[in-house]
C-alpha positions as MATLAB code, in Angstrom:
seq = 'PNHRGVIVAMVTAGRGIAHWLLAICCSSMILSSASALGRRPLPAARSVAFAMPPLLTRPSLSSALRGGSPRPPNLPEGAPPGPGGIWGMATRRIRGLLSLSMTKKDEREVEPYKQRFEDLTTSRDAVISDISKLGRHPQHKNRGKRVAIVGSGNFASALVPIIGKNCKRLEDFQDTVNMWVFEEEVEGRKLSEIINEEHENVKYLPGIKFPENVVAVPDVSKACEGAEVLIFCIPHQFLGGICAQVKEVAAPGCIAVSLIKGVEFDDNGIKLISSMLSKELGGMDVSVLMGANLAWEIAKGSFCETTVGYKKPDSGLTIQKIFDDPLFRVGVVQDVQGVEACGALKNVVALGAGFCDGLDLGDNSKGAIIRIGLMEMKKFIQSHFPGVKDETFFQSCGVADLIVTCYGGRNRKCAEAFVRANGDKTFDDLEKELLNGQKLQGTPCAKEIFNILEKEDDLDEYPLFNSVYRIAFCGAPPESMIAAVACYGSTSDICELPESVTGF';
ca = [
      36.357 -155.963   96.669;
      34.132 -154.496   93.995;
      30.897 -154.491   96.030;
      32.225 -152.357   98.927;
      30.774 -149.170   97.460;
      27.266 -150.632   97.481;
      27.590 -151.761  101.107;
      28.975 -148.404  102.233;
      26.165 -146.552  100.454;
      23.503 -148.676  102.121;
      25.031 -148.357  105.605;
      25.508 -144.608  105.379;
      21.968 -144.130  104.138;
      20.106 -144.308  107.426;
      20.489 -144.056  111.122;
      19.591 -146.076  114.164;
      19.509 -149.779  114.839;
      16.998 -150.525  112.062;
      19.370 -149.085  109.468;
      22.250 -151.224  110.738;
      20.121 -154.380  110.647;
      19.056 -153.747  107.057;
      22.634 -153.053  105.961;
      23.878 -156.265  107.600;
      20.998 -158.206  106.034;
      21.801 -156.947  102.530;
      25.510 -157.633  103.026;
      24.750 -161.170  104.174;
      22.538 -161.687  101.151;
      25.347 -160.750   98.796;
      27.812 -163.059  100.501;
      25.480 -166.037  100.936;
      24.099 -165.779   97.401;
      27.569 -165.792   95.902;
      28.504 -168.816   97.994;
      25.277 -170.677   97.234;
      25.825 -170.381   93.522;
      29.168 -172.109   93.685;
      31.287 -168.982   93.480;
      34.462 -168.560   95.439;
      33.489 -167.650   99.035;
      34.512 -164.180  100.074;
      36.593 -163.778  103.239;
      34.227 -161.784  105.419;
      36.831 -159.859  107.406;
      38.226 -158.326  104.241;
      35.037 -158.071  102.188;
      32.794 -155.987  104.455;
      33.783 -152.485  105.535;
      33.185 -152.712  109.290;
      34.895 -149.370  110.020;
      32.051 -147.238  108.733;
      31.744 -143.444  108.632;
      29.236 -141.622  110.873;
      25.649 -142.145  109.887;
      24.078 -139.246  108.042;
      20.900 -137.539  109.082;
      18.944 -137.394  105.850;
      15.149 -137.709  106.164;
      14.574 -138.715  102.575;
      17.002 -141.635  102.864;
      15.567 -142.615  106.216;
      12.056 -142.764  104.840;
      13.320 -144.829  101.941;
      14.740 -147.383  104.351;
      11.443 -147.564  106.211;
       9.596 -148.398  102.996;
       9.104 -145.039  101.304;
      11.278 -145.620   98.258;
       9.902 -144.238   95.005;
       8.479 -146.556   92.397;
      11.263 -147.932   90.111;
      11.260 -145.810   86.947;
      11.281 -148.815   84.577;
       7.925 -150.170   85.871;
       4.798 -148.850   84.094;
       1.901 -147.448   86.064;
      -0.437 -150.182   87.207;
       2.236 -152.868   87.088;
       2.569 -155.119   90.152;
       5.177 -153.922   92.643;
       7.400 -156.980   92.155;
       8.149 -160.074   94.192;
       7.488 -160.108   97.915;
       9.712 -161.385  100.672;
      13.298 -160.461  101.253;
      14.246 -160.518   97.539;
      11.574 -158.031   96.592;
      12.351 -155.824   99.609;
      16.078 -155.765   98.888;
      15.583 -154.920   95.214;
      13.137 -152.079   95.938;
      15.303 -150.607   98.732;
      18.436 -150.632   96.582;
      16.574 -149.015   93.673;
      15.244 -146.366   96.027;
      18.633 -145.587   97.525;
      20.298 -145.266   94.158;
      17.607 -142.918   92.862;
      18.003 -140.438   95.742;
      20.422 -137.533   95.901;
      23.819 -138.193   97.495;
      26.993 -136.390   98.230;
      29.690 -136.366   95.550;
      31.655 -138.866   97.626;
      28.656 -141.176   97.821;
      28.058 -140.877   94.094;
      31.661 -141.752   93.303;
      31.404 -144.890   95.426;
      28.043 -146.020   94.113;
      28.199 -145.019   90.429;
      29.912 -148.230   89.176;
      26.993 -150.237   90.566;
      24.114 -147.941   89.747;
      23.546 -149.106   86.180;
      23.858 -152.719   87.246;
      20.977 -152.400   89.712;
      18.934 -150.198   87.395;
      19.014 -153.034   84.853;
      17.886 -155.681   87.338;
      14.580 -157.368   86.705;
      12.493 -158.076   89.750;
      12.554 -161.843   89.279;
      14.272 -163.956   91.911;
      16.590 -165.624   89.391;
      17.775 -162.283   88.030;
      18.502 -160.950   91.519;
      20.472 -164.082   92.434;
      22.426 -163.941   89.184;
      23.318 -160.270   89.544;
      24.369 -160.460   93.195;
      26.489 -163.540   92.501;
      28.368 -161.619   89.813;
      29.168 -158.884   92.316;
      30.608 -161.460   94.712;
      32.796 -163.222   92.210;
      36.489 -162.558   91.918;
      37.065 -161.306   88.377;
      40.707 -162.170   87.897;
      41.671 -164.609   85.146;
      43.422 -167.698   86.498;
      46.404 -169.237   84.746;
      47.919 -171.359   87.471;
      46.226 -174.717   86.799;
      46.788 -177.408   84.181;
      46.457 -176.485   80.536;
      43.836 -178.617   78.745;
      43.700 -179.157   74.976;
      41.176 -181.037   72.848;
      42.390 -182.918   69.776;
      39.368 -183.142   67.514;
      36.197 -181.160   66.827;
      33.704 -183.639   65.444;
      30.212 -184.428   66.658;
      31.139 -186.142   69.947;
      33.947 -183.743   70.832;
      31.670 -180.777   70.172;
      28.970 -182.229   72.430;
      31.437 -182.329   75.329;
      32.961 -178.892   74.712;
      30.374 -177.009   76.843;
      31.106 -179.272   79.829;
      34.886 -179.150   79.404;
      34.937 -175.380   78.932;
      32.674 -174.716   81.914;
      34.642 -176.990   84.274;
      38.020 -175.603   83.238;
      36.819 -172.070   83.892;
      35.126 -173.009   87.157;
      37.874 -175.097   88.782;
      41.224 -173.871   90.072;
      42.842 -177.112   88.867;
      42.787 -175.909   85.250;
      43.538 -172.855   83.171;
      40.553 -170.985   81.781;
      41.436 -171.172   78.091;
      40.951 -174.514   76.350;
      42.437 -174.918   72.875;
      40.583 -177.216   70.485;
      42.300 -178.483   67.353;
      39.983 -178.165   64.355;
      40.653 -179.867   61.048;
      40.314 -176.848   58.800;
      37.614 -176.989   56.180;
      35.310 -174.496   54.545;
      31.610 -174.154   55.322;
      29.715 -171.914   52.903;
      32.916 -170.116   51.942;
      34.163 -169.541   55.524;
      36.816 -171.366   57.504;
      35.336 -173.623   60.159;
      37.795 -172.475   62.834;
      36.834 -168.826   62.245;
      33.129 -169.651   62.476;
      33.657 -171.447   65.780;
      35.667 -168.584   67.262;
      33.280 -165.888   66.069;
      29.932 -167.607   66.566;
      30.962 -170.113   69.279;
      29.245 -172.950   67.463;
      30.347 -175.901   65.324;
      27.873 -175.302   62.533;
      28.964 -178.365   60.559;
      29.093 -181.162   63.130;
      26.815 -179.908   65.927;
      24.710 -176.951   64.784;
      22.591 -175.146   67.344;
      24.818 -175.847   70.368;
      26.793 -172.891   71.713;
      30.378 -173.236   72.991;
      31.781 -171.365   75.989;
      33.889 -168.405   74.924;
      36.967 -169.798   76.715;
      37.169 -172.640   74.159;
      39.293 -171.514   71.214;
      39.435 -173.284   67.834;
      42.986 -173.654   66.504;
      43.604 -175.143   63.017;
      47.266 -175.987   63.740;
      47.517 -179.067   65.977;
      50.989 -178.135   67.239;
      49.833 -174.695   68.359;
      46.657 -176.112   69.855;
      48.576 -178.588   72.035;
      51.591 -176.450   72.881;
      52.311 -176.685   76.603;
      49.266 -178.894   77.234;
      49.246 -180.916   80.438;
      46.018 -182.780   79.716;
      45.190 -183.946   76.183;
      41.699 -185.063   75.159;
      41.769 -187.183   71.976;
      38.527 -187.439   70.024;
      39.299 -188.166   66.378;
      38.916 -191.255   64.144;
      41.698 -193.656   65.092;
      42.755 -193.952   61.449;
      44.293 -190.458   61.699;
      46.277 -190.868   64.918;
      49.678 -191.607   63.355;
      50.489 -188.191   61.942;
      48.767 -186.299   64.767;
      50.657 -187.957   67.630;
      54.062 -187.157   66.135;
      53.250 -183.429   66.182;
      51.614 -183.450   69.605;
      54.499 -185.308   71.245;
      56.930 -182.514   70.388;
      54.943 -179.721   72.047;
      53.132 -181.253   75.030;
      54.347 -180.329   78.505;
      56.525 -182.752   80.512;
      54.348 -185.058   82.584;
      51.362 -184.541   80.301;
      48.551 -187.098   80.566;
      45.935 -188.006   77.983;
      42.430 -189.412   77.783;
      41.076 -191.198   74.727;
      37.437 -190.830   73.711;
      38.085 -192.879   70.580;
      35.871 -195.940   70.176;
      37.580 -198.574   68.113;
      40.494 -200.970   68.045;
      43.346 -201.876   65.719;
      44.601 -205.331   64.832;
      47.926 -206.820   63.839;
      49.454 -210.294   63.592;
      49.443 -210.538   67.381;
      45.733 -209.806   67.683;
      43.775 -206.865   69.071;
      45.499 -203.534   69.811;
      43.814 -200.973   72.020;
      43.862 -197.312   70.984;
      45.097 -196.284   74.438;
      48.169 -198.519   74.049;
      48.849 -197.101   70.598;
      48.500 -193.548   71.898;
      50.815 -194.190   74.816;
      53.461 -195.667   72.536;
      53.209 -192.882   69.944;
      53.366 -190.232   72.682;
      56.538 -191.564   74.280;
      54.998 -193.616   77.081;
      52.448 -191.008   78.193;
      49.851 -192.157   80.736;
      46.622 -192.608   78.768;
      43.169 -193.154   80.282;
      39.926 -193.773   78.406;
      36.364 -192.418   78.581;
      33.524 -194.585   77.270;
      29.838 -194.827   78.044;
      26.220 -194.606   76.963;
      26.790 -191.203   75.400;
      24.945 -190.214   72.239;
      26.370 -186.854   71.256;
      23.140 -184.963   70.592;
      21.580 -186.001   73.891;
      24.657 -184.842   75.798;
      24.604 -181.539   73.930;
      20.960 -180.790   74.712;
      21.455 -181.582   78.407;
      19.818 -184.994   78.851;
      21.057 -186.834   81.940;
      23.582 -189.572   81.249;
      26.589 -191.374   82.702;
      30.021 -192.300   81.442;
      33.024 -194.304   82.650;
      36.688 -193.338   82.929;
      39.120 -196.220   82.891;
      42.490 -195.287   84.396;
      45.833 -196.745   85.436;
      47.041 -194.092   87.871;
      44.546 -192.784   90.455;
      45.755 -189.178   90.107;
      45.068 -189.280   86.375;
      41.618 -190.742   86.935;
      40.741 -187.979   89.399;
      41.980 -185.201   87.083;
      39.975 -186.513   84.149;
      36.896 -186.988   86.284;
      37.054 -183.315   87.316;
      37.268 -182.157   83.690;
      34.155 -184.054   82.599;
      31.954 -184.510   85.662;
      28.701 -182.545   85.615;
      25.298 -182.955   87.316;
      23.877 -184.085   83.962;
      26.993 -185.981   82.816;
      28.071 -188.116   85.742;
      31.510 -189.694   85.534;
      32.266 -193.031   87.179;
      35.847 -194.273   87.443;
      37.279 -197.787   87.381;
      40.895 -198.933   87.359;
      40.488 -201.015   84.205;
      41.597 -199.298   81.002;
      41.490 -202.459   78.897;
      37.973 -203.468   79.927;
      36.467 -200.009   79.485;
      38.042 -199.517   76.078;
      37.348 -202.976   74.678;
      33.655 -202.654   75.594;
      33.538 -199.388   73.676;
      34.790 -201.133   70.534;
      32.988 -204.492   70.496;
      29.544 -203.088   71.264;
      29.543 -201.651   67.738;
      29.574 -205.175   66.284;
      26.526 -206.093   68.369;
      24.855 -202.851   67.211;
      25.101 -204.097   63.616;
      23.132 -207.168   64.677;
      20.516 -204.950   66.333;
      20.273 -202.918   63.129;
      19.709 -206.109   61.114;
      16.811 -206.896   63.499;
      15.296 -203.483   62.829;
      15.722 -203.891   59.083;
      13.872 -207.205   59.254;
      11.131 -205.674   61.470;
      11.588 -208.456   64.009;
      10.535 -206.390   67.041;
      11.933 -205.737   70.485;
      11.914 -209.332   71.740;
      14.359 -210.411   69.055;
      16.399 -207.281   69.501;
      16.587 -207.813   73.256;
      17.838 -211.353   72.681;
      20.521 -210.119   70.291;
      21.677 -207.549   72.867;
      21.931 -210.172   75.626;
      23.774 -212.674   73.420;
      26.031 -209.881   72.220;
      26.935 -208.894   75.789;
      27.891 -212.484   76.601;
      30.066 -212.747   73.483;
      31.700 -209.414   74.290;
      32.531 -210.561   77.819;
      33.876 -213.913   76.649;
      36.073 -212.401   73.929;
      37.419 -209.518   76.051;
      38.298 -211.598   79.097;
      39.917 -214.309   76.982;
      42.222 -211.745   75.340;
      42.651 -209.439   78.362;
      42.598 -211.721   81.428;
      42.847 -208.828   83.909;
      39.513 -207.263   82.914;
      37.057 -207.110   85.830;
      33.520 -208.502   85.744;
      32.195 -205.264   87.264;
      33.361 -203.251   84.253;
      30.625 -204.809   82.116;
      28.006 -203.347   84.465;
      29.399 -199.803   84.248;
      28.103 -197.239   81.765;
      30.829 -198.354   79.347;
      29.417 -201.893   79.345;
      25.748 -202.821   79.363;
      24.444 -199.214   79.260;
      26.536 -198.260   76.238;
      25.559 -201.482   74.501;
      21.825 -200.833   74.961;
      22.048 -197.215   73.792;
      24.148 -198.086   70.737;
      21.746 -200.861   69.739;
      18.831 -198.426   69.813;
      20.267 -195.118   68.661;
      23.829 -195.287   67.280;
      25.198 -194.807   63.790;
      26.140 -198.487   63.372;
      22.567 -199.625   64.075;
      21.246 -196.960   61.708;
      23.435 -198.061   58.806;
      22.797 -201.760   59.460;
      19.037 -201.212   59.247;
      19.479 -199.265   56.007;
      21.719 -202.060   54.671;
      18.944 -204.625   55.097;
      16.267 -202.357   53.636;
      18.466 -201.607   50.605;
      18.238 -205.338   49.776;
      21.748 -205.565   48.393;
      21.653 -202.367   46.331;
      23.975 -200.424   48.680;
      27.171 -201.312   50.482;
      28.149 -200.120   53.949;
      30.598 -197.710   52.303;
      27.721 -196.202   50.325;
      25.577 -195.844   53.436;
      28.408 -194.313   55.452;
      28.772 -191.534   52.892;
      25.031 -191.079   52.541;
      23.939 -191.088   56.183;
      26.803 -190.079   58.465;
      27.796 -186.565   57.353;
      31.522 -187.321   57.371;
      31.506 -189.631   60.415;
      32.928 -193.145   60.190;
      31.445 -196.543   60.928;
      33.328 -198.473   63.591;
      31.280 -201.685   63.625;
      32.096 -203.064   60.185;
      35.923 -202.882   60.363;
      35.817 -204.218   63.925;
      33.555 -207.126   62.882;
      35.993 -208.030   60.131;
      39.021 -208.060   62.415;
      37.226 -209.970   65.176;
      36.249 -212.597   62.612;
      39.878 -212.910   61.455;
      41.087 -213.419   65.029;
      38.434 -216.028   65.801;
      39.096 -217.817   62.539;
      42.829 -217.900   63.269;
      42.135 -219.251   66.767;
      39.609 -221.788   65.372;
      36.977 -220.418   67.731;
      34.229 -219.203   65.382;
      31.671 -221.722   66.587;
      31.734 -220.184   70.084;
      30.697 -216.774   68.741;
      27.595 -217.282   66.555;
      26.557 -213.618   66.628;
      29.969 -212.165   65.743;
      30.336 -214.834   63.049;
      26.958 -214.182   61.425;
      27.282 -210.377   61.551;
      30.528 -210.609   59.595;
      29.059 -212.960   56.988;
      26.025 -210.735   56.425;
      28.132 -207.571   56.115;
      30.906 -208.952   53.926;
      29.956 -212.324   52.420;
      26.430 -211.802   51.147;
      24.703 -213.995   53.740;
      20.995 -213.200   54.142;
      20.157 -211.103   57.223;
      17.816 -213.863   58.424;
      20.844 -216.097   58.909;
      21.753 -214.203   62.084;
      18.602 -215.381   63.847;
      19.154 -218.923   62.641;
      22.707 -218.888   63.985;
      21.946 -217.588   67.474;
      18.735 -219.609   67.839;
      20.481 -222.891   67.129;
      23.660 -222.242   69.099;
      24.111 -225.029   71.622;
      20.902 -226.779   70.566;
      20.773 -230.536   69.875;
      17.276 -230.407   68.363;
      16.842 -231.613   64.809;
      14.753 -228.533   64.019;
      18.002 -226.577   63.956;
      19.310 -228.518   60.998;
      18.651 -225.604   58.649;
      19.628 -225.521   54.957;
      22.624 -223.455   53.848;
      20.311 -221.099   51.944;
      18.932 -219.917   55.280;
      22.009 -219.970   57.476;
      24.307 -218.432   54.868;
      27.231 -220.602   55.975;
];
């Protein structure tokens, strides 16, 4: 192992029992520090040279071990001697030993480490960091699963630091993570080249650095070649052409996870993105990840949670390992349909919350809209997917995601701007103006939900979904939403409001 020369130099530097105790102490520090920092533990029998050469009689070295080491050359006169305790003692002793004369054999053994210790600061964090690097196995691992990311937008970019770090840290995965980037030019340079050279997505998440093991690839087939885990994070409108290319190059037994919030609709009703992905990818096992996850807050390291919905337990565990982090905790539930449907319908409720903000109605009204919206979500989802569990609505993908989206998401933002524009701007206008290339999910979902409820003659049971659609697409006044939810289920004559107020 690459720290043997340091250990040998320290042991051979003194004589007597005191010298042995110091050498063992320093060796233990190296091993325990590496282990404490989450590095691969070193097998002690092979890592420490127990068969040591005879101790040398060298007064200058002996005095150094007793505390007579010269002052480190990089500290100015009058500067404090550095931290006390065992960390300060170890740093000063090692500096002293490396600055003293040695035999040619000693110098050959110690030289690779000399510059490393000369550059150490005397802070505790720097000492821990440097020693942990010495204890880490340097070899590049390529025995685990190959992970590829399909998409490089705002949300995908926010998760790249976590994905890259976990893939490099865990034996379950290969170090290198390919990320497919839709090629476009930013100030005359290709986006993929900027990401690979500067390790930053300057267009969709500027200021957040990517790990160097994440590589931007503009060709989706090359990015996904041989992948065993696929992470999809692109607008669902573009899945058709992408899946056909990915299917041809993915490894046998590949699994996928969808981070795509949205649903599709056909004559038979609602279609989940995970089902579409599985079909387009030849029956691949597809899980989903949804939760209260605003991209910028994830990127800057704010604590949050998310939910993985899975079918097969092995797939759920694999995906949890890729994403789980002390500041991004991943819960798992065996309910793909419930997790994914929550991630889509909460965007319709967020439009209602945005209308509240545009009307300056305050938090009481907004809280009521959120509660009513959660009940309508639960009723609609469980009526169309009978197997969905009640507990799913209390996961991060349910109530937590709903609250966050109604206070900070893009759909709320555009809905507020829609009300304040007073009819002068459409949602299409606001999407182009405010979202920097991102897409609204709430408006198309509201339209399709309305069509399903209308076909099933069930609109009266969903006053919030009904009114959100009519405000967004039929010119109903924003105030009509409050009238609709306030009078739902009421028999009072005060709820007999004129059509000019209700909008329908």
